[in-house]
C-alpha angles and dihedrals in degrees: 000000000000121000115243119240116251114286116250106239111164098143085227089285108174094003113129110215103170145351123254140185094197107082146341134207114207097196099183092051098039093237129143117192130193111198092327098320124110110240089228091061092046093048091051098044113018136064124230090255090057091049093048089051090049092052095046102036099031096238140065110263126249118229095272092043092051092049091052093045093050090049091053091050093047092049091052098048099097120087124214117274090234090057091049089052091052089052090052089055094054120101110270092232093059111128113253091233091056090050092049092049094047095046091048089059091048093052091063089073091058098049112105091202096050096115095039114103099185115119094243091056090050090053091051090051090049091052091051092052093048090048097047102045094078091047092052095050097043090047092050094050090053095043093052089051093052096256131123117254116255114236114239121257122228098204101066136063127279092253096044092047093057092051090046093052091045098049104023094240132074116259123239119257096263094051092046090048094051091049091047091053089051089054092050092051094051098041098099141002110169120246100353119151098275095043091049089051090052093048093046091054091043090054089067088058091247111155123269094258091059091049093050091045088056090049090053091053090053093046092053092071116102092234090060124027093350092067093086089059091052090050092057092045088051092051090050091048091052091047100179140031094248091064097054100090093052091046094052093047091048095049094045092049090051091050093243130140129258097223113230093030118097133027136207093233113021120085090186135033116312104255091222092061092063091054094048097045099072090045089052089051093049094047092048091053090045094058095036095250106107092153096088093059091041093051089048093050095049092040090055092051095043095044092052092049095047094047089051092048099042103031102024091231136116115237126191139209119252135202095271094060097076102018088070096058091040094055091042091054088051088061095248114150112253094237089059093061094089094045087052087057088054093047087062103032094054086082090058094042094052092046089054093047090053092046091048093052101033108030110161089007094287127099110261122236101199117110118199107246112154122192123241134208106240109211098176134247131246090317090057120232092324126090113268120243110238112238119202116241094252091057099047 
């Protein structure tokens, strides 16, 4: 039997698959750009509604445009009663990401524009998805805990409304602002795994709900959206600052990851991490649990130093590193961290689906069909000889 040649497994690193006007990640410079704007500037000056409008409509809204856009989101927040009933019939231990993915598919049947392929119809479908994601996740958290879902409000912001539906009372301004900034920072990140999944499905001319459902499946993996969950679990495992050095040495010796350190694109610190860190610190102090931020801060410093000493490489902090402790300090259940990522990123996904299907205002024809390097199976690179059942 011949040995197979090594399998090509690049993860498409460095392979350009399409052009986009939506966002850019300048990894060497540590810059993330949404339609020409640095994410830092957007996080400091814009709301999530403004950013979602920017991603979908290709420009920041004026006052009247923003008012109209917020009204469309507010009007679309409710989910059908039949869908809520289906959710109530699901096992209480169902993972929130599985519920979100399943309900997203169901919602396609309730969309009056589902069969319409015109760009305006696609934008309306995108707005409905952005509006409904928070309602789905807040409703599920209450259902699984034996409580009735809280109906969405139409008079408060996107961020504040989610926290209201989750907890049953509106958040204060600081809490709503911190959550809104988190949504802005997670709204888009170029051709990451989930966005590529959405675009690949969209290239077949499947509808937007199918494309977003595929993105959700991709996001659920621990190496993508699930990494923020692993970060918080890691912080809880460490427990205190004095145990950090031993933990890092142990994980490095075992060849395991320090979740939240390292990124597929950035060759410097993720710019989003530096925006999230002070909010994590403030929230920890606010609830009387500063240790999670402090462990994160020292773990970042120690992890970078040990990797440099032992491996001779520089390693950098990514967005998950401080978003985990921030959301935890907000009182959000750990298994909702990845769905929170989705609540934000759905704006980017839908923008990419629309770009994929309607680049330059005309439906695209290209279907994603990458090549592969066939290295053979147990017969080697040659064609196998079929052996009848009696002779096997």
